[in-house]
Steps between C-alpha positions, in 0.01 A plus 500: 500500500771760592696417182195580282412810701743752319382377154135524593521833663695622192224357288240704692706819458530438130124444478446851650700634202239388249175707606669833386488381138164348555358833621633672190331240278178527694503887480550467129180283486309780674502357858511761783721466809215432751320229320831336398609480871170392621465212261859400559462481870143338470631235275796416716266482808262261316784270378661493851169434668433210268846353568454540874163334493630207300858451643530720797435414871204669656584797722345344818741204464805726501689620801483869418240703706267773379752783580762340290254444218401868530857618464551298193184637339621847594848436360325409165399864453874580444483350153189706413669817639813423289297485183291800582785725611708401196220561239431842665861591493545427135239770423750761600854384468694277235492133507885498559476711803199300651694183451808618677284625788324168513829306533557681822298218637829300500667690786166581658421129524832424652467771761140388571628139540787614723256678732260223509754220553739719702802389292730735313553429128848378412764704320458284189134566499536872532769496219255294276217762572727786394592313178124427441428877528774613271383232256143618529584856402688372203237234400222768516694723272441776751799717424486761355145600625346718229134502608369712785461308832188567726563459874158341528596225256823437699313476823235258346770273347680488832183402670483215242851395597392493865200296429713265296738463774218423747385227258839346488538493877140389555534197296818412685396550860122513535268211533764226481267289712271494199524261212693692220205453251257643765726790576525585125111487479467741795749746361311494178162572678658786682639650185156466322334694793737787476467531115115483532494787753755715327374462131126446583382848378676448161351147466145637554538742208682280267314224293621129537667389174645172396839660435523599860403154629743330246801735578421481871498130507849483313647753724372335817715194442829694465438790748336299783439122471861392402699753696300482823517122480873499446554753781267330745650149453866585468573848649497376856784257397735771410760678731447852602560749210506238221133531401510879439815459284333221297196717472699753293493264207167656419656798334720303255203270424271807423779630258536164321132450469439846377769456232369160386133575491482884450835536324597778716859607444773390751827705540845362578488666847172331564665158429779591739250571765320185438829319524590674840162402647540128395860501622399635841218240531730213409787605724269579801324160465823294462655679803179432701508127403867474591430668848214265573709190405768611736 
C-alpha cells in the first residue's frame, strides 16, 4: 500500500490538471460556470453514492462518530471553495497569475500539516518546495507580466490555494477511522452542498441543457471522483510534506493537456519549469523513501 501511495497521489494530482482544459471546452460549447460546477459536483456525488451503497460499509458499522463524520463533510466544502474562488479569480487576472497563486497551496499545505501534526518539515522538503515554486513561475509563463493585475483576483486565487491546501490535509488526517470509500463519498457530498449554496442563484436563472450535464459528468471524474479517491486512500500513507509536493504535478499536467487538446503553445521556459517541478517531486519522494527504510 505504501509503495503505491506516491504513484496514486501523483495520479490524483495529474487528474486535477485536466479540468482546466475541460472548462474551456465547456465554455466553447456555451456552458456557464455555475451550471458546469453544479452538474460536475452532482454527478460525482451520485457516482460516489452508488459506489458507497454497493461496495461501501454502512456508516453505523464504522467506528467514526457523528462529530468525525461532520468534520469530513465540512472538509469536503474545501473542494467547492477551491473551484469557486479560482473561477472568480480568473474573471479579473490572467490564467498564469492565477495558476501561480494556486500553487501556493504547496507550502501552505506543508505549513498546515506541520501545525496539525506538530512536526517541522525537513530541509529537503523545504528545498523541494522552493524548487517547485520557482518551477511554477516558469511553467506558468508568468514573466514578464504584461496584463494588469487586480488585487481582488490575487486575493481570490490565494483563497483558492488555501482551500486546496485544506483539501490535501483533510484527506490525509481527517476521518481515518472511516473506510476510505466512505470518506471519499462524504467529501463529495460536502463539496456538492457548498456549490449548491454558492451558485444557487445562477442555477435558478439558467436553463438546464444537455451540454451542461454532459460536460459536468466528464469533468466530475477528473476533478472529484478520481483525485478524491486517490487522496483519501493513499494520502494518509505518505510522510509529512510529500503529499503537497506531489500535488504540484497538477500544473505540468494542465500544461500538457492544454497543449495536446487545445493546441496551446508551450515555450522553452515552460518546459524548464515543468522539468523543475517533476525533478523536485522525484527527489523528494526518493529521499522520503530512503529515510523511511532507514
